C-alpha positions in Angstrom: -3.7 -15.9 -27.6 -7.1 -14.8 -26.4 -7.1 -11.7 -24.2 -9.7 -13.2 -22.0 -7.5 -16.1 -21.3 -4.7 -13.8 -20.2 -7.1 -11.7 -18.0 -8.3 -15.0 -16.4 -4.7 -16.1 -15.8 -3.7 -12.8 -14.2 -6.7 -13.1 -11.7 -6.0 -16.7 -10.8 -2.2 -15.9 -10.3 -3.2 -12.9 -8.2 -5.8 -14.6 -6.1 -4.1 -17.9 -5.7 -6.9 -20.2 -6.7 -9.6 -21.1 -9.2 -12.4 -20.6 -6.7 -11.5 -17.0 -5.6 -10.7 -16.1 -9.3 -14.2 -17.4 -10.3 -15.8 -15.3 -7.6 -13.9 -12.1 -8.8 -14.7 -12.8 -12.4 -18.3 -13.6 -11.6 -18.3 -16.9 -13.4 -18.2 -20.6 -12.6 -15.0 -22.5 -11.7 -15.2 -24.7 -14.8 -14.9 -21.7 -17.1 -11.8 -20.5 -15.2 -10.2 -24.0 -15.4 -11.0 -24.2 -19.1 -9.4 -20.8 -19.8 -6.3 -21.8 -17.9 -5.9 -25.2 -19.7 -6.5 -23.5 -23.1 -3.7 -21.0 -22.4 -1.3 -23.7 -21.1 -2.0 -25.8 -24.2 -1.3 -22.8 -26.4 2.0 -21.9 -24.7 3.0 -25.5 -24.4 3.8 -25.6 -20.7 2.3 -25.6 -17.3 1.6 -22.2 -15.7 0.6 -23.3 -12.3 1.5 -25.9 -9.8 -1.6 -27.3 -8.1 -1.5 -28.4 -4.5 -3.9 -28.7 -1.5 -3.5 -25.0 -0.5 -4.4 -23.6 -3.9 -2.2 -22.8 -7.0 1.2 -21.3 -7.3 2.9 -20.0 -10.5 5.6 -22.2 -12.2 8.7 -20.5 -13.6 6.9 -20.1 -16.9 3.8 -18.6 -15.1 6.0 -16.1 -13.2 7.7 -14.9 -16.5 4.2 -14.6 -18.1 2.5 -12.8 -15.3 3.8 -9.3 -15.7 2.8 -9.3 -19.2 -0.7 -10.6 -18.6 -1.0 -8.1 -15.7 -0.1 -5.2 -18.0 -2.5 -6.4 -20.7 -5.3 -6.7 -18.1 -4.5 -3.2 -16.9 -4.4 -1.8 -20.4 -7.7 -3.5 -21.2 -9.3 -2.0 -18.1 -7.7 1.4 -19.0 -9.1 1.3 -22.5 -12.5 0.7 -21.4 -12.5 3.5 -18.8 -11.0 5.9 -21.5 -13.6 5.1 -23.9 -16.4 5.6 -21.4 -14.8 8.8 -20.0 -16.9 11.8 -21.2 -15.5 14.3 -18.7 -17.9 13.7 -15.9 -16.3 11.9 -12.9 -18.0 8.5 -12.6 -17.3 4.8 -12.7 -14.6 2.8 -10.8 -11.5 4.4 -9.2 -9.0 2.2 -7.4 -6.5 3.8 -5.1 -4.1 2.6 -2.5 -2.6 4.0 0.7 -0.2 3.3 3.5 -2.5 2.4 6.6 -1.1 5.4 8.5 -2.2 7.7 5.8 -5.6 6.0 5.4 -6.2 6.5 9.1 -5.4 10.1 9.6 -5.2 11.9 6.3 -7.8 10.3 3.9 -11.1 10.5 5.8 -11.5 14.2 5.1 -10.3 13.9 1.6 -12.5 11.0 0.6 -15.5 12.4 2.2 -15.2 15.5 0.3 -14.4 13.6 -2.8 -17.6 11.5 -2.4 -19.6 14.6 -1.7 -18.5 16.1 -5.0 -18.5 13.1 -7.2 -21.0 10.5 -5.8 -21.1 8.6 -9.1 -17.5 7.5 -8.7 -17.2 4.0 -7.4 -14.1 4.3 -5.2 -12.1 1.4 -3.7 -9.2 1.8 -1.3 -6.5 -0.8 -0.7 -4.0 -0.4 2.2 -0.6 -2.0 1.9 3.2 -1.1 2.2 4.9 1.5 0.0 6.7 -1.2 -2.0 3.5 -3.2 -2.7 1.5 0.0 -3.6 4.2 1.1 -6.1 4.1 -2.4 -7.7 0.3 -2.2 -8.0 0.4 1.3 -9.7 3.1 0.1 -12.1 1.1 -2.9 -13.2 -2.2 -0.9 -13.4 -4.0 -2.8 -10.6 -4.4 0.7 -8.9 -5.0 4.0 -10.6 -2.9 5.7 -7.9 -1.6 5.4 -4.4 -0.4 7.4 -1.4 3.1 6.2 -0.5 6.1 7.4 1.5 8.9 9.5 -0.3 11.3 9.1 -1.9 10.1 7.6 -5.0 12.1 7.9 -8.2 10.8 5.9 -11.1 10.7 6.9 -14.8 7.1 5.4 -15.2 5.6 7.3 -12.3 4.4 10.9 -11.6 4.6 11.9 -8.0 2.9 14.8 -6.1 3.5 15.8 -2.6 0.2 15.2 -0.8 1.1 15.5 3.0 4.1 16.0 5.2 4.4 14.1 8.5 6.6 14.3 11.5 7.9 10.9 12.5 8.5 10.1 16.2 9.8 7.2 18.0 6.9 5.6 20.0 8.3 4.2 23.3 6.8 2.6 26.5 5.7 5.4 28.8 8.6 4.9 31.3 11.0 6.3 28.6 10.2 10.0 28.5 13.5 11.1 26.6 15.8 9.5 23.9 18.6 9.5 26.6 16.4 7.5 29.0 15.5 5.0 26.2 19.1 4.5 25.2 20.3 4.2 28.8 17.4 2.0 29.9 17.5 -0.8 27.3 19.9 -3.7 26.6 23.0 -3.3 24.7 21.3 -4.8 21.7 18.5 -2.2 21.8 14.7 -2.7 22.3 12.6 -4.8 20.1 11.6 -2.9 16.8 7.8 -3.1 16.3 7.3 -2.9 12.5 5.0 -3.6 9.7 6.0 -6.2 7.2 8.9 -5.8 4.7 8.3 -3.0 2.2 7.1 -0.6 4.6 9.2 2.7 4.5 8.7 3.4 8.2 10.2 0.1 9.0 13.2 0.9 6.9 13.6 4.3 8.7 13.3 2.7 12.1 16.0 0.1 11.2 18.3 3.0 10.1 17.7 5.0 13.3 18.3 1.8 15.4 21.6 1.4 13.4 22.6 4.9 14.1 21.9 4.3 17.8 24.2 1.2 17.8 21.3 -1.3 17.7 21.7 -2.8 14.2 20.8 -6.3 15.5 17.7 -5.4 17.4 15.0 -8.0 17.2 12.0 -7.3 15.0 8.4 -8.1 15.6 5.9 -7.7 12.8 2.3 -6.4 13.4 -0.4 -5.8 10.9 -2.5 -2.9 12.5 -1.8 0.5 14.0 -3.9 -0.2 17.2 -2.0 -3.4 17.6 1.3 -1.5 17.1 0.6 1.2 19.6 -1.0 -1.3 22.1 2.2 -3.4 22.1 4.4 -0.3 22.7 2.1 0.7 25.6 2.5 -2.9 27.0 6.2 -2.4 27.1 7.0 -4.9 24.2 9.1 -2.6 22.2 9.5 0.6 20.3 8.0 1.8 16.9 8.3 4.7 14.4 5.1 6.4 13.5 3.7 9.7 12.3 3.1 11.9 15.4 -0.4 12.6 14.1 -1.3 9.0 14.0 -0.3 8.5 17.8 -1.8 11.8 18.9 -5.2 10.6 17.8 -4.9 7.2 19.4 -7.1 6.3 22.4 -3.8 4.9 23.9 -1.8 8.1 23.4 -1.4 8.7 27.3 0.1 5.2 27.6 3.2 5.9 25.4 6.0 8.4 25.0 6.6 10.3 21.7 10.3 10.9 21.4 11.2 13.6 18.8 14.1 12.8 16.4 16.7 14.9 14.7 16.9 15.5 10.9 16.8 13.6 8.6 14.6 11.0 10.3 12.0 13.4 11.6 10.2 14.4 8.4 8.7 12.5 5.6 6.6 13.4 2.6 3.7 11.3 1.6 3.4 11.3 -2.2 0.5 10.5 -4.5 1.7 8.5 -7.4 0.3 7.5 -10.8 1.5 6.0 -14.0 3.0 8.6 -16.4 1.6 6.9 -19.5 -1.8 6.0 -18.1 -5.0 7.8 -19.2 -6.0 10.1 -16.4 -9.7 9.6 -16.1 -12.1 12.4 -14.9 -12.6 10.4 -11.6 -8.8 10.6 -10.9 -8.7 14.2 -11.9 -11.5 14.9 -9.5 -9.5 13.2 -6.7 -6.5 15.2 -7.5 -8.6 18.4 -7.6 -9.7 17.6 -4.0 -6.1 16.8 -3.0 -5.0 20.2 -4.3 -8.0 22.1 -2.7 -7.4 23.9 0.6 -11.0 23.1 1.6 -10.3 19.3 1.3 -7.0 18.7 3.1 -5.6 20.2 6.1 -1.9 20.6 5.7 0.2 18.3 7.9 
């Protein structure tokens, strides 16, 4: 089994199509197709189902994918380790929750770039669940996620501490007013997609308030979330610092919560067994430096 075939397979599986995979691999589509056919012939079964919307994994493909992804990550890691001479440089891929990327990372990343301009940094925003999966399969070198994280293959460092608040339409200036002024089923919960820790916490808060069946409405951006709250569509749960910096701050109410819902730690996670490159060490040195990060 050729490593290049497995690497190609993992990219096609992740991107969902030959065309996108060819662009990512900087090759022509016929080469990607040939690699996939060779791998399917060697294994003796189809790995993809082809349809008009692209390609999806078969059962065999889903079983193969985690192994191929780990091998792809290990291959990338081996190259980085061999090239790592102690000077931070080369690619570094990290992930973050959107809220953290918006309010905590600009200062950190600006300082990191000033110190280590030879590092080619890429940042992916996603939910905590997706970021943990990407760190575990080696797609990301590390990620900023919401606590708690307890996984034997991960090392977690506390990066920031956030105060979480309910973000409600402006007419609700207290929790009592919110609970008295909404339907018995509760307000609509404005949330990010499944896998977001803040969504899980909001659902737990609503359950404690007696609103376990409150309607959910998923949004994809912070501005959209706060804007929908301001328009009276529902209630969200976000770090206070996010909303305080929003241009729409005066159009919403921030309702403080009691423990344990009010506080959350943002962790930086990395794989325990992975080689820690000089580029990643440089990022951690900035994270630990008082001149780089203002405590939350």
